[in-house]
C-alpha positions in Angstrom: 70.2 38.3 -25.2 68.8 37.0 -22.0 65.7 34.8 -22.0 63.0 35.4 -19.4 60.8 32.5 -20.1 60.7 28.8 -20.4 58.1 27.0 -22.4 54.9 26.7 -20.3 53.2 23.4 -19.7 49.9 24.7 -21.2 48.7 26.8 -24.1 49.3 30.4 -23.5 46.8 31.8 -26.0 43.9 29.7 -24.7 44.5 31.0 -21.1 44.8 34.6 -22.3 41.8 34.4 -24.6 39.6 32.9 -21.9 40.6 35.4 -19.2 40.0 38.4 -21.4 36.7 37.2 -22.8 35.6 37.1 -19.2 37.1 40.5 -18.7 34.9 41.8 -21.5 31.8 40.7 -19.8 32.6 41.8 -16.3 35.4 44.3 -15.0 38.3 42.5 -13.5 40.7 44.9 -11.6 43.6 42.3 -11.5 44.2 42.7 -15.3 45.4 46.3 -15.0 47.4 48.6 -12.7 46.6 52.3 -12.0 47.3 54.7 -14.9 47.4 58.4 -15.0 46.3 59.8 -18.4 47.7 63.0 -19.6 44.8 64.1 -21.7 41.9 63.0 -19.5 39.3 65.2 -21.4 39.6 62.6 -24.3 37.9 60.1 -22.0 34.7 62.3 -21.9 33.2 60.9 -25.0 33.9 57.2 -24.2 31.1 55.2 -22.8 31.4 53.7 -19.2 31.1 50.2 -20.6 34.4 50.6 -22.5 36.2 52.4 -19.7 35.5 49.8 -17.1 36.4 46.8 -19.4 39.5 48.1 -20.9 42.9 47.1 -19.3 46.4 48.6 -19.4 49.4 49.7 -17.5 50.5 53.0 -19.1 49.6 55.9 -21.4 51.0 55.5 -25.0 48.2 57.7 -26.3 49.9 60.9 -25.3 52.4 60.4 -28.1 50.1 60.5 -31.0 50.2 63.5 -33.3 47.7 65.2 -35.7 47.4 63.3 -39.0 49.1 60.1 -37.7 48.1 56.7 -38.9 48.0 54.7 -35.6 48.0 50.9 -35.0 46.9 49.7 -31.5 48.1 46.2 -30.8 45.7 44.3 -28.6 43.1 47.1 -28.8 40.6 45.4 -26.4 37.5 47.4 -25.7 38.9 50.3 -27.7 39.6 53.0 -25.1 43.0 53.9 -26.3 41.9 53.9 -29.9 39.1 56.3 -29.2 41.5 58.6 -27.3 44.0 58.6 -30.1 41.2 59.1 -32.7 40.6 62.6 -31.2 44.3 63.4 -31.1 45.0 62.5 -34.7 41.9 64.3 -36.0 39.9 63.7 -39.2 43.1 63.6 -41.3 44.5 60.7 -39.2 43.5 57.0 -38.9 43.4 54.6 -36.0 43.4 50.8 -36.5 42.8 48.5 -33.5 43.9 44.8 -33.8 42.7 42.1 -31.4 42.2 38.4 -31.3 39.2 38.5 -29.0 35.8 38.6 -30.8 34.0 39.8 -27.5 36.4 42.7 -27.1 36.2 43.5 -30.8 32.4 43.6 -30.7 32.4 45.9 -27.6 34.8 48.2 -29.3 32.7 48.3 -32.5 29.4 48.8 -30.6 30.1 52.4 -29.9 31.9 53.5 -33.2 28.9 55.4 -34.6 28.0 57.2 -31.4 31.6 58.3 -30.7 32.0 59.5 -34.2 28.9 61.6 -33.9 30.3 63.2 -30.7 33.7 64.1 -32.0 32.4 65.0 -35.5 34.3 62.3 -37.7 34.9 58.6 -37.9 38.5 57.5 -38.2 38.6 54.2 -36.4 38.6 50.6 -37.6 38.8 47.4 -35.5 40.1 44.2 -37.1 40.7 40.7 -36.0 44.3 39.5 -36.0 47.2 38.2 -34.1 49.7 41.0 -33.1 52.7 38.6 -33.8 51.3 38.0 -37.5 50.0 41.2 -38.7 49.9 40.1 -42.3 47.3 37.5 -41.7 43.6 38.8 -41.9 41.7 36.3 -39.6 38.2 37.3 -40.7 38.4 36.1 -44.3 40.5 33.0 -43.1 37.8 32.2 -40.6 35.1 32.5 -43.2 37.1 30.2 -45.5 37.5 27.7 -42.7 33.7 27.6 -42.2 33.3 26.5 -45.8 36.3 24.2 -45.7 36.4 22.4 -42.4 39.6 20.5 -41.4 39.2 16.7 -41.3 42.5 15.4 -42.8 46.2 16.3 -42.9 45.6 17.4 -46.5 43.0 19.8 -45.3 45.5 21.4 -42.9 47.9 21.9 -45.8 45.1 23.6 -47.7 44.3 25.8 -44.6 48.0 26.9 -44.5 48.1 27.7 -48.1 45.0 29.8 -47.8 46.7 31.7 -45.0 49.9 32.3 -47.1 47.8 33.5 -50.0 45.9 36.1 -47.7 49.2 37.3 -46.3 50.6 37.8 -49.8 47.5 39.2 -51.5 45.5 40.9 -48.8 47.7 41.6 -45.7 45.9 42.8 -42.6 48.5 45.7 -42.1 50.6 46.5 -45.1 54.3 47.1 -45.1 55.4 50.7 -44.1 51.9 51.9 -43.7 51.8 53.1 -40.0 53.3 56.3 -38.4 52.9 55.2 -34.8 52.4 51.7 -33.2 51.0 51.7 -29.6 50.3 48.9 -27.2 49.1 48.9 -23.6 50.0 45.9 -21.6 49.6 43.3 -24.3 53.0 42.3 -25.7 53.6 40.2 -22.5 50.6 38.0 -23.3 52.2 36.7 -26.5 53.9 33.2 -26.1 57.6 33.3 -25.7 58.4 31.6 -29.1 56.5 34.4 -30.9 58.0 37.4 -29.3 60.9 38.0 -31.7 58.4 37.8 -34.6 56.2 40.2 -32.8 58.9 43.0 -32.7 59.9 42.2 -36.3 56.1 42.8 -37.3 56.1 46.1 -35.5 59.1 47.2 -37.4 57.7 45.9 -40.7 54.5 47.9 -40.6 56.1 51.2 -39.6 57.0 53.8 -42.1 60.6 55.1 -42.3 60.7 57.6 -39.5 57.8 56.0 -37.7 57.9 55.2 -34.0 56.5 52.6 -31.6 55.4 53.6 -28.1 54.7 50.5 -25.9 53.6 50.3 -22.3 54.1 47.0 -20.7 55.0 45.0 -17.5 58.7 44.3 -16.9 60.4 42.4 -14.1 63.7 43.0 -12.3 64.6 39.2 -12.2 63.6 36.2 -14.3 60.3 34.7 -13.4 60.5 31.4 -11.4 59.2 28.0 -12.7 56.3 28.3 -10.4 55.2 31.6 -12.1 55.9 30.4 -15.6 53.6 27.4 -15.1 50.6 29.3 -13.7 47.9 30.1 -16.3 46.4 32.8 -14.1 49.8 34.6 -14.0 50.2 34.4 -17.7 46.8 36.0 -18.4 47.4 38.4 -15.6 50.4 40.0 -17.3 52.9 38.4 -14.9 54.5 35.3 -16.2 55.1 36.8 -19.7 56.7 40.0 -18.4 60.0 41.1 -20.0 63.2 41.5 -18.0 63.8 45.2 -17.8 66.8 45.3 -20.1 65.5 42.6 -22.5 62.4 44.7 -23.3 64.7 47.4 -24.7 67.0 44.9 -26.3 64.0 43.3 -28.2 63.5 46.6 -30.0 67.2 46.9 -30.9 67.4 43.4 -32.2 64.4 44.1 -34.6 66.2 47.1 -36.2 64.9 50.0 -34.1 67.0 53.0 -32.9 66.7 55.8 -30.4 65.2 53.3 -27.9 64.2 55.2 -24.8 62.5 54.6 -21.5 59.8 57.2 -21.2 58.3 56.2 -17.9 59.3 53.7 -15.2 56.9 53.1 -12.3 58.9 53.8 -9.1 56.8 51.2 -7.2 56.2 47.7 -8.3 52.7 46.8 -9.4 53.0 43.3 -7.9 55.8 41.4 -6.1 55.8 37.7 -6.3 58.5 35.5 -4.7 60.6 38.5 -4.3 60.4 39.3 -8.0 59.2 42.9 -8.7 56.8 43.6 -11.6 56.2 47.2 -12.7 54.9 49.3 -15.6 57.4 50.6 -18.2 56.8 52.7 -21.4 59.3 52.6 -24.1 59.7 54.5 -27.4 61.8 53.4 -30.4 62.1 54.7 -33.9 62.4 53.0 -37.3 64.6 54.4 -40.1 68.3 53.7 -39.8 68.2 51.3 -42.7 70.1 52.2 -45.8 73.7 52.7 -47.2 76.1 55.3 -45.6 77.0 58.1 -48.0 79.9 60.6 -47.6 78.7 64.2 -47.9 81.4 65.9 -45.7 79.0 66.3 -42.9 79.8 66.6 -39.1 78.0 66.8 -35.8 79.0 68.3 -32.5 77.6 66.6 -29.4 76.6 69.3 -26.9 77.0 67.3 -23.6 76.7 67.0 -20.7 78.5 63.6 -21.0 82.0 63.5 -22.0 81.2 61.1 -24.7 78.3 58.9 -25.8 77.8 56.0 -28.2 74.9 55.2 -30.4 73.3 51.9 -31.3 75.8 51.2 -34.1 78.8 51.7 -31.9 79.7 55.3 -33.1 81.3 57.4 -30.5 80.6 61.2 -30.2 83.0 63.3 -28.1 81.5 66.4 -26.5 82.4 69.6 -28.2 84.1 68.0 -31.1 83.3 67.7 -34.8 82.7 64.1 -35.5 82.4 62.7 -39.1 79.1 61.1 -39.9 77.4 59.7 -43.0 74.4 61.5 -44.5 72.0 59.0 -43.0 73.3 59.4 -39.5 73.4 63.1 -40.0 69.7 63.3 -40.7 68.9 60.9 -37.8 70.9 62.9 -35.2 69.7 66.3 -36.3 66.0 65.7 -37.1 63.7 68.0 -35.0 61.3 65.1 -34.7 63.8 62.4 -33.8 64.9 61.0 -30.6 68.2 63.0 -30.6 66.6 66.4 -31.1 68.5 69.2 -29.5 71.5 67.0 -28.4 73.7 67.7 -31.6 74.8 70.8 -33.5 74.6 70.1 -37.2 77.8 71.1 -39.3 76.8 70.9 -43.0 79.5 71.3 -45.6 79.8 74.7 -47.3 79.6 73.0 -50.7 76.8 70.5 -50.7 77.5 67.1 -52.4 74.4 65.7 -54.3 73.3 62.4 -53.1 73.7 60.9 -56.5 77.4 62.0 -56.5 78.1 61.0 -52.9 80.6 58.1 -52.5 80.0 55.5 -49.7 81.1 56.6 -46.3 83.8 54.8 -44.5 82.0 54.3 -41.2 84.3 54.3 -38.3 83.5 53.9 -34.6 85.2 57.2 -33.6 86.2 59.7 -36.4 86.8 63.4 -36.1 86.0 65.7 -38.9 88.6 68.4 -39.8 87.0 71.8 -40.4 88.8 71.9 -43.8 86.7 69.1 -45.1 83.6 71.0 -44.1 84.7 74.2 -45.6 86.6 72.7 -48.6 90.3 72.4 -49.3 90.3 75.7 -51.4 88.7 77.8 -48.7 91.0 80.7 -48.0 88.6 83.5 -47.1 89.6 86.4 -45.0 86.7 88.5 -43.6 87.1 91.2 -41.0 84.1 92.5 -39.2 84.9 96.2 -39.6 82.1 98.5 -38.5 80.0 95.6 -37.6 82.3 94.4 -34.8 80.4 93.2 -31.7 82.5 95.6 -29.4 82.2 99.3 -30.0 83.0 102.2 -27.7 79.4 102.5 -26.7 79.1 98.8 -25.9 79.6 97.2 -22.5 82.0 94.5 -23.5 
């Protein structure tokens, strides 16, 4: 996988925190690029103070569904959380995670007022690092106030307390989230933590859950000059992903169905000939598990002559392709990324999961209709009076 960044000669987190603390006090236009929201009426209940001090580059909120449990990474002033809160309704839940106390206080300031306007409260704002979603920073910070660090032994005790909190009181539990969103924040994470960041997104999602991330990407690797400019790091430039690398990070973390939902036709900024623009990507969790043979097949509808999935399986247009039960479910789910692209061909005689042998996963395997129907299938059935063509018909 290509690397877009070298190690900066300063502390990325300090530069980002300082810039966004200032952005919570006074609006800073350079921290965001123009964004069109699909459901603008959700903005009506949000105070102007939040709207002017919230920064982003896309609209991941439009992909939330009624009843979803949603996690917003780098929730800032809370605009996206409060939009999503209305979409998921009283049966849903929205958790905003941010490292910036000033932003967290601004988001919490209006919780009660917004809940009164929409008729329910389903939002929560917590302090944490998005690349370490197990670690609850509020109790760790309280522990640190009582146990200040003065020696190397104190550092060891601090780290042990962090490990204990991760194990006993994780900020975000495993497989607890339906939808992870983020709006122009992942690029702010220091390069050495980005792989862990995507692994954390994958960890917290339920099976079948999805991530929708809007962020800044670039068409060429940033120059050394860009990488070593603190203003460009906190300004969502130096940490931008290469276009292809952004998608590859999802794939490497175990996601499937990775798809570009939007790609800004014009660059947001161009520096030293390198174009930086907004991109929104969706990815799904749920391809984990063993492959079981249940005599299923799928038919790819087209229009391409053949396509290949993330695991190297090839599907030929119009042909019955053999798949395991797991892949059959992924390809034919009405809520999945491939909805409407495949015709499901289930077996005439269903094989119970507990009786299904392991599937011999091949890159390109056709399925004989006799396997689907069963070797002893010798039915002869004529349409008779129910024939589609009758003397009165036009065929």
